[in-house]
N, C-alpha and C positions, 0 to 999 in steps of 0.2 A: 805542360803551360809551356809559350816559347816562351824563345830566352828573351829579354828583355836589354839593351845600354842610353847608357845614359853618353851622345856623343858631343859633341864642337865642328858647327859649322868652316870650316872654312873658304868657304861660296856664297849664294844667294842660293839656299840649299828651301824646299817648300812657301819659300815667304819668308823663309827666316833671310834676316842678314847673319853677314861675316860673323865669323866669335860665337854667333846663337847658341846653348847649350840643350842644344833637350833630350827627350828615350823615340828611341827605338828601337820595330822589331831586330832580331840580332842574324834574317835575317838579308833585309835591306843594309842593314848597319855595315855588315863587311864588306855590302858588293858595290854601297860609294867609297865605304873606307881604300877599297883596290882601286878607289878614279881618281882616290885625291880628291875629292869633296868631300871628306869626316874625318871625325879624329877618335873614335872609338876613346874614353877617358875611361867609364868602371862598365862594371857588368849589375845590372843590377839584378837585386836574387827576393825571389819568391820567396814572401809571407810562409809559413806553416801554418795548417788550419790549422783549430785546434779543437779536438774531442766533444763532443759534446757534453755539456752542461745537465748535471742529473736534479729530472724535472721533478717538481711537488707531486704526490699524489693526487691521483683524479677525482673530484664530488664525487660524489655520486647522485643519477639524477632524483629533482621532483615531481611528485608526484606529478601526471597529467592533468589539467581539466577537465577530464574524461570519465577516468579515478575518482578526482574529488569529488566529481554531482554526481554517482554514482557511490560512493560516502554515503555524503548529506544525505539520498537518497534512503538509502536505509537503516540511515541513524535519526532519520525525521519518522521512519513507518510504528518503529519505536513503543 
């Protein structure tokens, strides 16, 4: 995942007024910081992905209607 930064604008940037705090990807933030348009405040760290939770045991499939119909026919013949 790409690094993201919180930055503070020093000039009008992407329609944002001076002094706004916005989030940008690492490449863009570093580029415009070098041009003195932004000041990098902090790096935003990605949240670690959590492990999958254990799932409940799967339920067994119910008898299909075809099987039920066949079962009814055999019972009615008896």
